[in-house]
N, C-alpha and C positions, 0 to 999 in steps of 0.2 A: 451166887453161893457157892463156894469152894466145896462145902461137904454138908450133908442133910443134919445129921443128928451129933456129931463129933465136934465138942466145944473148941472155940477159938484157943482157948490154952493148951489142950491137946494137940490140936493142930501145928503151931508153934513149937511144941517139945519135940514131936516126931519130925517136923520140917528140919530142926536142927540136926537130926540123924540122917536126913537125907532122903525122907519119903513126903513127897508133894502131892497135897491133894488133887484128886481128880474131880474136876468141876462138876457138881450136880449130882456127886455119888459120895458113899461113905469108904470109897476106895482110892488108894494112894499107887504113884508111881515112886519105886523104888530107884534111888539114885545111886549105881554102883562106880567108883572110884578106879580108873586105870592108871598107871604108872606111863604117862605120856602119851596114852593112846594105843598101848601095848599090853594084851594079855596072854597068857598061855592058851594052848589047844582044851586042857583039861579045866582050866577057868572059866572058858567059854561054854564047854559042855555043862559043866555046874551051873552055870547062869540060865541055860536054856532049861535044864532040870529044873530050878526054882522058879523060872517063869510059868511053867505049866503044873507046878505043884501046888502056889502060892498066888501067881497073878494070873491074869487073862490069856496066858500062853504067847504075847507079843514082846518083841524085844525091840527098843528104839535106840537113837543113838543122839546125843546132844551135840551141839556145835564145840563145844569143848573138850569133847573125844572121851566123856562118860557114858555109861550105858543105863537105860532104864527100864525096866519092867513095870509097865502098868496094870491096875486091875487089882494091886493088893490090898486084902480087908485089914482094917485096923486091927483087930485082934490077930492077925498073922504076921504083924511086922516084927517081932521078936523071932519068930520061925522061920521068917525068911531070911534075917540077919545071921543067924545062928548058923543056916544051911549054908550059905555061900562062906561063912567064916572058915569051914573045912578046906577049903583051897585059898586061904589067906585073902580072901575079898571083902573089902570094907564098903560101907555106903556113905554117903556125907556130900559134901560140895554146895553147900549152901550158906549164907550168913555173911556179916560184915567181918570176913577174914581172907586170909590168902586160898586163891581156889586152886583145885589141879591144875597142873601144868601143861598145856599144849605145846605141842611137838610136831614140825613135820617128819616125814622119812629120811632125812638127810644122812642117814647111818648108812644105808643103802641104796640111796638115790644117784643117780648118774652126775646130778648136777651139785651133790652135797659136798660141802667144802670143810665140814666139820662132822664130828660126831654126836650129833643130836641126841641120841638116845643117853649115849654115856652122861653128857651134860644134864640134860633133863631130869634124870634117874636122881642124880645127885642133889638137884634142887627140890624134887618131890620128896626125897626122903631128909633133907635138912629143913625145909621150909614148909610144905605142906604137913607133913606128918611130924616133926616136933615143934612146930609154931601152931599146930591146930588150934590150941586154945586161946592163940593170943587175937583179941579183938583189934580191929582197924577202923579209922572213920567210916570207911564203905568198904565192898569188896576191892579184892585186889587181883588183878589177872596177870599171868605171867605167859610169854608164848615165845618159842623159839623156831626160827626157820635156819635150815643149814645154805641157804646162799641168798643172795638178794633178790631172787624170783619172788620171795615172801609169800609161798603159797598160803601159811596159815595167818598171814596179816599181822605179824608180830608187832607193829607199829600202831596197832588199834588196842594193843593191850597196857594197862599200867606200866607195865615193864616188858619190852621186845628186846630180843636178842637175835642178830643176823650174822650166820657165817660169812667170813670175809677171806678172800685171798689177795693180798696187794701186790702188784707185779713189781718186781725187782728188774728196772729197766737200766740198761747199761750205755746212752747215748753213744759211746765211742765204737760199738759194734754194729750202729745202725750205717746200712748201705744207702739209705734213701732210695730204696725200689721205686720205680714209677709205678708199680702194682703192690701195694704194700698189704702182705697177709695179715699183719695184725690191725692194720685199720680196716680192712675187709671184715674181719669178724668180731669188731668191738660194736655190742650193740645200743651202745649209749652216746657214739659219735664222738666220744672223748679223744681218741687217737687218730691224730693227722699228721701227714707228712707235708712239712711247710720248709720251703727253700733246701730241701733235699735231706731233711733230717726229722725223724718221728718226734711229736710232741703228745705228751699224754695231759690231757687238761684234768687235773686233780679235783676241779669243782663238778666236772661232769661225770669222770669214773667212779663206779660204785662197787669196785673191787669184786666183780663177778669172777676174776680169772681165765677167763674164755682168752686171752692174747696170750698167756704164759704156755711157752713151749712152741707158738705159732711162727715166730721170726726164723725165717731159713739162715739167718747169719747169728743166732742166740743172743739177741739183743735183750730179750725177756726170757732166761733160761726157768726162772723159777719164781716165786712169789713167796710171800709170809702171811702164815694164816693169822686171822685175829677175828674178832668180835666186836659189831656195831651194838651199841645198846642204845635203846630209845626210852625216853620216860612220858609219861601224862597221855597216853593213847587210852581212847573209850570209844565204843560202838553200841547206838542205841538212841534213844529219845532225843540224846545228846550226843555230839559226835565229836572229835577231838583227835587230830593225828600226832603221835609222839614226836618227839623233837630228841634227837641223838646228842649224847652227850660228848664233849670234846674230844676226849681219850679214847682211841683204839684201844681195847682189851686184849690182852695177848695170851691169856691162859685161863683153865677153869676156877682157878684159884681166885683171879681177880674178878670173876663174873659172882661168886659167892660172896667175895667182900662187898660188891656194889649192891648186891641185892640185899644183905644185912643191913648195910648203911640206909639204903633207901627205905626199908621197913621200919628201922628205929625213927628215922627223922620223920616220916610219915606219922606214925604211931603218936609220937611224942607232940611235933607242931602242927598236924593235921588237924582242922576242926571238924568235930562229929558229924557226919552226914556228907561231907564233901569226896571227891573223887580225887586222887592223885594229879590230875589235870588241873583241878580247882586248886589244889594246895600250892602248886607249881605258879600258878597265875598270882595268886597273893602273894607268895612270898618272894617271887621272883626267880628264874631259872638259874641266873649266876649266883645267887646265893644259896640255892640247893645244891649247885655243883660243886660250890667252896667248901660246904660240909662235908660231901661227898668224896672230896680228895684230901682230907684228914682225918686223923683217928679219934678226935675229941668225943665225937656221938658215942664211940665205942666204950669210953670209960664211965658213962653213964647207961649202959645195956641192962644190966640187973634191974637198976631203978626204973627204967622205962617199960621194961618187960612187966615187972609187977604191980606199976601203977593200975589204978581201977580207971581205965578211961575207955570210952565210947561204949558203954555198957549195951545202950542201945542205937547201934550204928545206922547207916543209912541203907543197906541192902533190901530188898524186899523180895529176892528170889535167889 
């Protein structure tokens, strides 16, 4: 039993606000939203004060980089929300809708190929905040990694984004060195000197960018930044690794476009209760991509968002 005396209806209501019942008690964990796992020192101080004032004095962290304060009494829920609001903090992150975005620290990490904080903050503002009341067939998770190390496992999210650095290789500059510095640095064994000339296997190359600038004769002087997007990942009782779309994205604007179209297709054509992976399997990945690469779905955007769909979705947490 999740709670002793609070009615199921009231538990459901406050759960939608981001307060999850602590089993066997009348207390709740307050789930506080972060912007891709980042908060200010003042916000952290405010959370600590709220945890001591209204909770049991402890703070926990979720796998999706939100913060929870357990032990909040039912009658202190609104007080808790009001207290953290003074530092611009919100509770939430539950239900059949877009969940808070998860990002690695690619902006500051030595391996980061793209500015993950910049991209995911825009995703957070546009889709988590602005689409907060848009119901979807099930929960929808977005994760971004700044490089193919994929520390936050982006391809296990419904939509994953992976930073890329596609090497610009000029075969004319290759000297076919007996000991090739590019071949030595490639972690995927995609770069091999064959018959006196470096070859890069595009199927094996994951665009990690480690080879850029490593050739002593400038055969790979630079690379082109991009974003690999995967769809249909999930992790839990059922597991599925996301499949990459066929197009390499080159800008933040393209990322936002793909997310918007994906959400519209999923909301309109997904069956209530199914994750995006199930929708893709039922529709076929090629059909989904076909709709993704044209603007027809955008013509129905307002109609799709206004439709009374997925009133009782599949998410239970």
